[in-house]
C-alpha positions as CSV (number, residue, x, y, z in Angstrom):
1,M,-22.9,17.9,11.4
2,T,-26.3,19.0,10.8
3,Y,-28.7,15.9,9.4
4,E,-30.4,17.3,6.5
5,K,-34.3,16.3,5.9
6,S,-33.7,15.0,2.6
7,A,-31.4,12.4,4.0
8,R,-33.8,10.7,6.2
9,A,-36.3,11.0,3.2
10,A,-33.6,9.1,0.7
11,C,-33.2,6.7,3.9
12,D,-35.4,3.1,2.9
13,P,-34.4,0.6,5.8
14,S,-36.9,-1.7,4.8
15,G,-34.8,-5.2,4.1
16,A,-31.9,-3.0,3.5
17,G,-29.9,-4.8,6.2
18,R,-31.5,-8.7,6.0
19,M,-29.0,-11.3,6.2
20,H,-28.6,-13.5,3.2
21,V,-26.5,-16.0,5.1
22,S,-28.5,-16.3,8.2
23,E,-31.7,-15.2,9.1
24,G,-30.8,-15.4,13.1
25,F,-28.1,-12.6,13.9
26,P,-26.0,-12.6,15.5
27,E,-26.5,-16.2,16.3
28,G,-26.5,-17.4,12.7
29,L,-22.4,-16.1,12.4
30,P,-19.7,-18.5,12.4
31,D,-18.1,-18.4,16.4
32,E,-14.7,-17.1,15.3
33,I,-16.3,-14.1,13.5
34,A,-18.9,-13.2,16.7
35,G,-16.1,-13.9,18.9
36,K,-14.0,-11.2,16.6
37,W,-16.6,-8.6,16.9
38,Q,-17.1,-8.9,20.3
39,R,-13.1,-7.9,20.5
40,I,-13.3,-5.2,18.5
41,V,-16.3,-3.2,20.4
42,D,-14.3,-4.4,23.7
43,T,-10.8,-3.1,22.2
44,V,-12.7,0.0,20.5
45,A,-14.4,0.9,24.6
46,V,-10.9,0.3,26.0
47,L,-8.6,2.4,23.9
48,L,-11.4,5.6,23.2
49,G,-11.7,5.4,27.4
50,V,-15.7,5.2,26.4
51,P,-18.2,3.7,28.0
52,A,-20.3,2.3,25.5
53,G,-18.6,0.2,21.8
54,L,-21.6,-1.1,19.8
55,I,-22.0,-2.7,16.3
56,M,-25.6,-2.0,15.4
57,H,-27.3,-3.7,12.5
58,V,-30.4,-2.5,10.4
59,R,-32.7,-5.5,9.5
60,D,-36.3,-5.1,8.4
61,E,-37.5,-1.6,9.2
62,K,-35.5,-1.4,12.8
63,I,-31.8,-1.1,13.9
64,E,-30.8,-3.3,16.5
65,V,-27.5,-3.7,19.0
66,A,-26.0,-6.9,17.4
67,V,-22.5,-6.2,19.6
68,A,-22.1,-4.3,22.6
69,S,-19.0,-4.1,24.5
70,S,-18.5,-6.0,28.0
71,G,-18.0,-4.7,31.2
72,G,-21.0,-2.7,31.8
73,G,-20.9,1.1,32.1
74,H,-23.6,1.5,29.7
75,P,-27.1,0.9,29.1
76,Y,-27.4,-1.1,25.7
77,H,-28.1,-5.0,25.7
78,V,-27.5,-7.4,22.6
79,G,-31.4,-7.7,21.1
80,D,-32.3,-3.7,21.7
81,S,-34.0,-2.2,19.3
82,E,-35.5,0.8,17.8
83,H,-37.7,1.6,14.4
84,L,-35.0,3.3,12.0
85,A,-36.9,5.6,10.4
86,D,-37.9,9.1,12.8
87,S,-35.9,7.5,15.6
88,G,-33.6,10.6,16.1
89,L,-31.2,8.0,16.8
90,Y,-27.0,9.1,16.0
91,C,-26.9,6.0,14.1
92,E,-30.2,6.8,12.0
93,T,-28.1,9.9,10.4
94,V,-25.1,7.4,9.8
95,V,-27.2,4.7,8.2
96,C,-29.1,7.3,5.9
97,T,-26.5,9.5,5.3
98,G,-23.7,6.5,4.5
99,D,-21.5,8.9,5.9
100,R,-19.4,9.1,9.4
101,L,-21.3,11.2,12.6
102,L,-19.3,12.9,15.5
103,V,-21.3,14.6,18.2
104,A,-18.8,16.1,20.6
105,D,-21.6,17.2,23.1
106,A,-25.3,16.8,22.2
107,L,-26.1,19.2,25.0
108,A,-24.3,21.7,23.5
109,D,-25.9,21.4,20.0
110,E,-29.3,22.5,19.6
111,H,-30.1,19.1,17.0
112,W,-28.8,16.9,19.1
113,K,-29.6,17.6,22.7
114,D,-33.2,15.7,22.7
115,N,-32.0,12.3,20.7
116,P,-32.8,9.3,22.6
117,D,-29.1,8.2,23.5
118,V,-29.0,11.7,25.4
119,K,-31.8,10.2,27.7
120,F,-29.3,7.5,28.5
121,G,-26.4,10.2,29.5
122,M,-24.5,9.2,26.1
123,I,-23.8,12.9,24.8
124,A,-20.9,12.0,22.5
125,Y,-20.9,10.1,19.4
126,L,-18.3,8.8,17.0
127,G,-19.6,6.4,14.4
128,F,-18.9,4.9,11.4
129,P,-21.3,3.2,8.5
130,I,-20.8,-0.6,7.6
131,H,-21.8,-2.0,4.3
132,W,-22.3,-5.2,2.7
133,P,-20.7,-6.2,-0.6
134,D,-22.7,-5.2,-3.0
135,G,-23.3,-1.6,-0.9
136,R,-26.7,-2.0,1.1
137,P,-26.5,-0.4,4.7
138,F,-25.5,-3.2,7.3
139,G,-25.2,-0.7,10.4
140,T,-23.0,1.3,12.0
141,L,-19.7,0.8,14.2
142,C,-19.8,3.3,17.0
143,A,-18.2,4.7,20.3
144,L,-20.4,6.4,22.9
145,D,-19.4,8.8,25.4
146,S,-21.0,10.4,28.8
147,K,-19.0,12.8,28.9
148,S,-18.1,15.7,26.0
149,N,-15.6,13.7,23.5
150,H,-13.8,15.9,20.3
151,F,-12.7,12.1,19.4
152,S,-9.2,13.0,17.7
153,Q,-8.2,11.5,14.3
154,I,-6.0,9.0,15.5
155,F,-9.0,7.5,17.0
156,E,-11.3,8.0,13.8
157,R,-8.5,6.0,11.9
158,L,-8.7,3.5,14.3
159,L,-12.4,3.1,14.1
160,I,-12.2,3.0,10.2
161,Q,-9.6,0.1,10.3
162,F,-11.9,-1.9,12.6
163,R,-15.0,-0.9,10.4
164,D,-13.0,-2.1,7.4
165,L,-12.2,-5.7,8.9
166,I,-16.0,-6.4,9.7
167,E,-16.5,-5.4,6.3
168,Q,-14.4,-7.7,4.6
169,D,-16.1,-10.6,7.2
170,L,-19.0,-9.7,5.8
171,A,-17.5,-10.0,2.0
172,M,-16.1,-13.3,3.4
173,L,-19.7,-14.5,4.6
174,C,-21.3,-13.5,1.1
175,E,-18.2,-15.1,-1.1
176,G,-18.0,-18.1,1.6
177,L,-21.3,-19.1,1.0
178,S,-20.9,-19.1,-2.7
179,L,-17.8,-21.0,-2.5
180,T,-19.2,-23.8,-0.5
181,Q,-22.4,-24.2,-2.4
182,R,-20.0,-24.6,-5.6
183,L,-17.9,-27.4,-3.2
184,T,-19.4,-29.3,-0.6
185,Q,-21.5,-28.3,2.5
186,E,-18.2,-29.5,4.5
187,R,-16.0,-26.3,3.4
188,E,-18.4,-23.9,5.0
189,E,-15.9,-23.1,7.8
190,A,-14.2,-20.9,5.1
191,H,-16.2,-18.2,5.3
192,T,-14.2,-17.0,8.1
193,A,-12.1,-13.6,7.8
194,A,-9.7,-12.1,9.9
195,S,-8.1,-9.5,11.9
196,A,-7.8,-6.9,14.6
197,A,-5.2,-4.6,15.7
198,R,-2.7,-4.7,18.5
199,A,-1.1,-1.8,20.5
200,E,2.4,-1.6,21.2
201,L,1.7,0.7,25.1
202,A,5.1,1.1,25.2
203,T,5.8,4.8,25.5
204,A,5.6,7.7,27.8
205,T,3.0,10.0,26.7
206,K,-0.1,9.6,25.6
207,L,0.1,10.7,22.1
208,S,3.1,8.1,21.4
209,V,0.9,5.5,22.7
210,I,-2.1,6.0,20.5
211,G,0.3,6.5,17.2
212,E,2.3,3.2,18.4
213,L,-1.4,1.8,18.3
214,A,-2.7,3.1,15.0
215,G,0.9,1.7,13.6
216,S,0.5,-1.6,14.6
217,I,-2.8,-2.1,13.3
218,I,-1.4,-0.8,9.8
219,H,1.5,-3.0,9.7
220,E,0.0,-5.8,11.1
221,I,-3.1,-6.2,9.5
222,N,-1.1,-6.0,6.4
223,Q,0.6,-9.4,6.6
224,P,-2.2,-11.7,7.5
225,L,-4.7,-10.0,5.2
226,T,-2.7,-10.5,2.4
227,S,-1.9,-13.7,2.5
228,I,-5.8,-14.8,2.8
229,R,-6.4,-12.5,-0.3
230,L,-3.6,-14.3,-2.2
231,H,-5.4,-17.8,-1.3
232,A,-9.0,-16.4,-1.7
233,D,-7.5,-15.3,-5.5
234,A,-6.0,-18.2,-5.9
235,T,-9.2,-20.4,-5.5
236,L,-11.7,-18.6,-7.6
237,R,-8.7,-18.9,-10.0
238,W,-9.2,-22.3,-10.0
239,L,-13.1,-22.3,-9.8
240,D,-13.1,-20.4,-12.8
241,R,-11.1,-22.7,-14.8
242,D,-13.5,-25.1,-17.0
243,P,-13.7,-27.8,-16.2
244,P,-13.2,-26.2,-12.1
245,Q,-10.2,-27.7,-10.6
246,L,-11.4,-28.7,-7.5
247,D,-8.7,-30.3,-5.9
248,E,-6.6,-27.3,-6.5
249,A,-9.4,-25.1,-5.0
250,V,-10.0,-27.0,-2.0
251,Y,-6.2,-26.9,-1.4
252,S,-6.5,-23.1,-1.4
253,I,-8.9,-23.4,0.9
254,E,-6.9,-25.2,3.5
255,K,-4.2,-22.9,2.8
256,L,-7.1,-20.1,3.3
257,R,-7.6,-21.7,7.0
258,V,-4.5,-21.8,8.3
259,S,-3.9,-17.9,7.4
260,I,-7.0,-17.6,9.3
261,D,-6.1,-19.5,12.0
262,E,-2.8,-17.4,12.2
263,T,-5.0,-14.5,12.4
264,V,-7.1,-15.5,15.5
265,E,-3.7,-16.3,17.2
266,L,-3.1,-12.9,16.2
267,V,-6.1,-11.1,17.6
268,A,-5.6,-13.1,20.7
269,S,-2.3,-12.1,20.9
270,L,-3.1,-8.5,20.7
271,R,-6.0,-8.7,23.2
272,A,-3.1,-10.7,25.9
273,K,-1.1,-7.5,25.0
274,A,-3.7,-4.9,25.8
275,R,-4.5,-6.8,29.1
276,R,-0.8,-6.6,29.7
277,A,-0.8,-10.7,30.3
278,P,2.8,-12.1,30.2
279,E,3.9,-13.0,27.2
280,V,3.5,-17.1,26.1
281,L,7.2,-17.6,24.7
282,K,7.6,-21.2,22.1
283,S,10.4,-22.8,20.4
284,L,10.4,-21.3,17.1
285,D,12.7,-21.7,13.8
286,L,13.6,-18.3,12.7
287,N,15.0,-19.4,9.2
288,E,11.3,-20.8,8.8
289,I,9.9,-17.4,9.7
290,V,12.0,-15.6,7.7
291,S,11.3,-17.8,4.7
292,K,7.5,-17.4,4.7
293,V,7.5,-13.7,5.6
294,V,10.0,-12.8,2.6
295,A,7.8,-15.5,0.1
296,L,4.9,-12.9,1.2
297,A,6.6,-9.7,0.9
298,R,8.2,-10.4,-2.7
299,R,5.3,-10.1,-4.6
300,D,5.1,-6.6,-3.5
301,L,8.8,-5.8,-3.9
302,S,9.0,-7.5,-7.3
303,S,5.9,-4.5,-8.2
304,M,8.4,-1.8,-7.2
305,G,10.9,-3.4,-8.7
306,V,13.1,-4.8,-6.0
307,H,15.1,-7.8,-6.0
308,C,15.2,-9.6,-2.5
309,E,17.9,-12.3,-1.9
310,L,18.1,-14.6,1.2
311,Q,20.4,-16.2,3.0
312,L,19.8,-18.9,5.7
313,E,21.7,-20.2,8.3
314,K,21.6,-24.4,8.4
315,N,21.5,-26.7,11.4
316,A,20.7,-23.7,13.6
317,P,19.0,-23.7,17.3
318,S,15.3,-22.5,17.8
319,L,14.7,-19.4,19.3
320,Q,12.5,-18.8,21.9
321,G,10.3,-15.7,21.3
322,D,6.0,-14.7,20.2
323,R,6.2,-16.5,16.4
324,L,3.8,-13.4,15.1
325,Q,6.0,-10.6,16.8
326,I,9.1,-12.1,15.0
327,E,7.4,-12.2,11.5
328,Q,6.0,-8.7,12.2
329,L,9.7,-7.6,13.0
330,V,11.1,-9.1,9.7
331,M,7.8,-7.7,7.6
332,N,8.4,-4.2,9.2
333,L,12.2,-4.5,8.5
334,V,12.0,-5.7,4.9
335,Q,9.1,-3.3,3.6
336,N,11.0,-0.7,5.1
337,A,13.9,-1.5,2.9
338,G,11.6,-1.6,-0.2
339,R,10.4,1.4,0.3
340,A,13.7,3.4,0.3
341,L,14.5,1.9,-2.8
342,Q,11.6,3.6,-4.3
343,R,14.5,6.7,-4.1
344,I,17.1,5.1,-6.4
345,S,17.0,4.8,-10.4
346,D,20.7,4.8,-11.1
347,R,21.2,1.1,-10.4
348,P,19.5,-2.2,-9.8
349,R,17.6,-2.2,-6.7
350,R,18.3,-5.0,-3.6
351,V,17.5,-6.2,-0.4
352,S,19.1,-8.9,1.5
353,V,17.7,-11.1,4.1
354,S,20.3,-13.1,6.1
355,T,20.3,-15.0,9.4
356,K,23.3,-16.3,11.2
357,A,23.1,-18.2,14.5
358,G,25.9,-18.6,16.9
359,S,26.6,-20.1,20.9
360,E,24.7,-17.1,22.2
361,G,22.3,-16.6,19.6
362,W,20.9,-15.5,16.2
363,T,21.6,-12.5,14.6
364,L,19.5,-11.1,12.1
365,V,20.4,-8.6,8.7
366,V,18.0,-7.0,6.5
367,E,20.2,-4.5,4.4
368,D,19.5,-2.7,0.9
369,N,21.3,-0.8,-1.5
370,G,19.5,2.9,-1.6
371,P,20.2,6.1,-0.1
372,G,20.9,5.1,3.3
373,I,20.2,7.1,6.3
374,E,22.4,10.3,7.3
375,P,24.6,9.5,10.4
376,A,23.1,12.1,12.4
377,L,19.7,10.8,12.0
378,T,20.7,7.3,13.2
379,G,19.7,7.9,17.1
380,M,16.5,9.1,16.4
381,I,15.1,6.6,13.8
382,F,13.5,4.1,16.2
383,E,11.5,7.0,18.0
384,P,8.0,6.9,17.7
385,L,6.5,9.4,15.0
386,F,9.7,9.9,13.5
387,T,10.2,9.3,9.6
388,T,11.6,10.7,6.6
389,E,9.0,9.8,4.4
390,E,6.4,12.1,3.6
391,A,3.7,9.6,3.5
392,G,5.3,7.6,6.5
393,L,3.7,7.3,10.3
394,G,7.1,7.1,11.9
395,L,6.1,4.1,13.8
396,G,7.5,0.7,11.7
397,L,11.0,1.0,13.2
398,S,9.7,2.0,16.7
399,I,7.5,-1.5,17.0
400,C,10.6,-3.1,15.6
401,K,12.7,-1.7,18.7
402,S,9.7,-2.9,21.1
403,I,9.6,-6.3,19.8
404,V,13.1,-6.7,19.8
405,E,13.5,-5.3,23.4
406,G,10.8,-7.6,24.3
407,H,12.8,-10.7,23.2
408,R,15.9,-9.1,25.3
409,G,17.5,-8.4,22.1
410,T,19.4,-5.2,20.5
411,I,18.5,-3.5,16.7
412,C,21.1,-0.9,15.6
413,V,21.7,0.6,11.9
414,E,24.5,0.6,10.4
415,E,26.3,1.7,6.9
416,R,27.0,-1.0,4.6
417,D,30.4,-2.4,3.8
418,T,30.3,-2.5,-0.1
419,G,28.8,0.6,-1.5
420,P,25.4,3.0,-0.2
421,G,22.6,1.9,1.5
422,A,21.3,0.6,5.0
423,R,21.7,-2.6,7.1
424,F,19.9,-3.0,10.1
425,R,21.5,-5.8,12.4
426,I,19.4,-7.5,14.9
427,S,20.4,-10.4,17.7
428,L,18.3,-12.1,19.7
429,P,19.3,-14.5,22.4
430,V,18.8,-18.5,22.1
431,E,16.7,-18.8,25.5
432,N,14.8,-15.5,27.0
């Protein structure tokens, strides 16, 4: 990518990244967001296998290191800054053009071989712009390598997901400040947003490892962010009434905080999984988890013309497991059934979710009356990257299988007894 002089002239960093929430950055960030951004750059460095993952922030006429991946191995420190204009930095191009930049090997590129980062041995770069909600540049999210690196499309998609999470945090900071001014100062903690990603590093090849990681991000981020958005929208609707319904708005904010706490827990779980830390299993109510996930999914299913039925076993024993993973299991299966039903138009679209408990464990069944699965494909659908959908990643069912086997359970697909469609049956032991 060639950096045009016109882009340099159009770049006006003066005051572009000045933070309205707090003058002191990153010290002014809520601890939850500061910690999450640290985990993001640490994850970028580990998964891309590079020395440095950075979040850069434009403030006044300078660009500074806001967050740097931990563990050493790179020359960047939080607070390091340079004048942005005419600096020759990789990040100057990203900020001024507002577009992604990939430099595979600066030493082999006449334009980049003399840029300042090369002096530190960083010859490969992948960076994306970060913007405030009003479109002003905030800075960049970037990865730097000391060796030639072409950064695959999977890595680019991964950074885009993380960049979007950071921008959502910035949006919630700005929106939350206005919200607390209209309510009370005690609600300042409602400015947090959340998310990160987790990877299911259980397959044999590097491609499947990276693919499963990307799939985990796409699937797992959707659920908590959907819940956060619903509660945030509800809060704004209560406040827009005349007169504002403050009690209802406060209740929605409390629900928002619960969703944020769950997302923070998800981040911790993903970080532990990335480090191969032993999983901590807790006593779970499977019916409660299924009810919550189905309630969250019903909105999307209704928009697709799908009716979802729920049948739960009463007075059933607790399940030992990881709550976040079980939620993801149910959500993946329900969403998969909903997408399958988009291919039929000659009958009502229905999804059924049921639980049944026995002396040895739980049985969870998710079935639909869609086109079903060809018998020749039943042995392949749980393999990573296999999909029958034109726009599918082929990762949802692979993640489901990994979660179930991690809980010492089994998963299989069956034909329905009463008409066309598919039935997914999951067996989970009461004790693991």
